C-alpha positions as CSV (number, residue, x, y, z in Angstrom):
1,M,4.1,-30.8,-13.8
2,Q,6.3,-27.5,-14.6
3,R,7.0,-25.0,-12.2
4,T,7.0,-21.5,-13.5
5,K,9.4,-19.0,-12.0
6,V,8.0,-15.4,-11.2
7,D,10.8,-12.8,-12.6
8,T,10.3,-10.4,-9.4
9,K,12.2,-7.6,-10.9
10,R,10.3,-7.0,-14.0
11,L,7.3,-7.5,-11.8
12,G,8.1,-4.8,-9.6
13,N,9.0,-3.1,-12.6
14,I,5.7,-2.6,-14.4
15,G,4.5,-1.8,-10.6
16,L,6.4,1.3,-10.2
17,I,5.0,2.3,-13.7
18,I,1.2,1.5,-13.1
19,S,1.9,3.2,-9.4
20,F,3.3,6.3,-10.6
21,L,1.0,6.1,-13.8
22,L,-1.7,6.5,-11.0
23,M,-0.2,8.9,-8.9
24,L,0.0,10.7,-11.8
25,F,-3.5,10.4,-12.6
26,G,-4.7,11.2,-9.5
27,I,-2.8,14.4,-8.8
28,I,-3.7,15.5,-12.3
29,D,-7.5,14.6,-11.1
30,Y,-7.1,16.8,-7.9
31,F,-6.1,20.0,-10.0
32,V,-9.1,19.3,-12.7
33,N,-11.5,18.2,-10.0
34,P,-10.6,19.5,-6.5
35,Y,-12.8,17.0,-4.6
36,N,-10.9,14.5,-1.6
37,Y,-11.4,11.2,-3.7
38,S,-8.3,12.1,-6.0
39,I,-6.3,12.1,-2.4
40,T,-7.6,8.6,-2.2
41,I,-6.4,7.3,-5.2
42,I,-3.0,9.2,-4.2
43,L,-2.7,7.1,-1.1
44,L,-3.5,4.0,-3.1
45,S,-0.9,4.3,-5.3
46,F,1.5,5.3,-2.8
47,A,0.8,2.0,-1.1
48,A,1.7,0.0,-4.7
49,L,4.0,1.8,-4.9
50,F,5.8,0.5,-1.5
51,S,4.6,-3.1,-2.6
52,S,6.2,-3.1,-5.6
53,I,9.5,-1.6,-3.8
54,K,9.3,-4.5,-1.8
55,I,8.5,-7.0,-4.6
56,R,12.1,-6.0,-6.5
57,A,13.7,-6.0,-2.9
58,K,16.1,-8.9,-2.5
59,K,15.1,-9.2,0.7
60,D,12.4,-9.0,3.4
61,L,11.6,-5.6,4.5
62,P,8.7,-5.6,7.3
63,L,8.9,-1.7,6.9
64,L,7.8,-1.3,3.5
65,R,4.7,-3.7,4.2
66,F,3.7,-1.8,6.9
67,A,4.0,1.5,5.1
68,A,2.2,-0.2,2.1
69,G,-0.9,-0.8,5.2
70,L,-0.6,2.3,6.7
71,C,-1.3,4.0,3.1
72,I,-4.5,1.5,2.8
73,A,-5.8,2.1,6.1
74,L,-5.2,6.3,5.3
75,A,-7.0,5.7,2.1
76,L,-9.9,3.7,3.9
77,V,-10.1,6.6,6.6
78,L,-10.6,9.2,4.4
79,H,-12.8,7.3,2.4
80,A,-15.4,6.8,5.7
81,I,-15.0,10.9,6.4
82,L,-15.8,11.5,2.9
83,I,-18.5,9.6,2.9
84,Q,-19.4,9.6,6.4
85,N,-19.7,6.0,7.3
86,Q,-18.2,4.2,10.3
87,Y,-18.4,1.0,9.0
88,F,-15.1,2.1,6.4
89,A,-13.5,3.9,9.3
90,A,-14.0,0.5,11.2
91,F,-12.5,-1.3,8.1
92,G,-9.4,1.0,8.1
93,F,-8.5,0.4,12.0
94,M,-8.9,-2.9,11.1
95,T,-6.5,-3.3,8.6
96,L,-4.0,-0.8,10.6
97,L,-4.0,-3.4,13.5
98,V,-3.8,-6.2,11.1
99,F,-0.6,-4.4,9.6
100,A,1.1,-3.5,13.0
101,V,0.6,-6.5,14.9
102,D,1.9,-8.6,11.6
103,Y,4.7,-5.5,11.5
104,V,5.5,-6.5,15.2
105,K,5.4,-10.0,14.9
106,H,7.8,-10.1,11.9
107,S,9.8,-7.6,13.3
108,K,10.8,-9.9,16.7
109,H,11.0,-12.9,14.0
110,M,13.4,-11.1,12.0
111,K,15.4,-10.3,15.2
112,N,15.5,-13.6,16.4
113,Q,17.3,-14.6,13.4
114,V,20.0,-12.2,13.4
């Protein structure tokens, strides 16, 4: 069985292009139809942007992973406010807690390696 290598630079470039296109779509949609759902699209595109930058990076950057998680959590909480559903808000806060714990654990691990 062959092992395939993933070209992270190419995958990161594709992610950057898709995230910027999604961000452009969200901004245009906000000006055409001023609903708050466009802000959710923009927040999720920022999460995709941070993730694609992390994919392109040669070293591990826990701050970018936390920033992507923060954008996802903010999008979930904003969506909860828009549809008035407390379950989405709880899920957003749990997502933020998971990414915060991951960031703290990863930061401690990185300090021990240096």
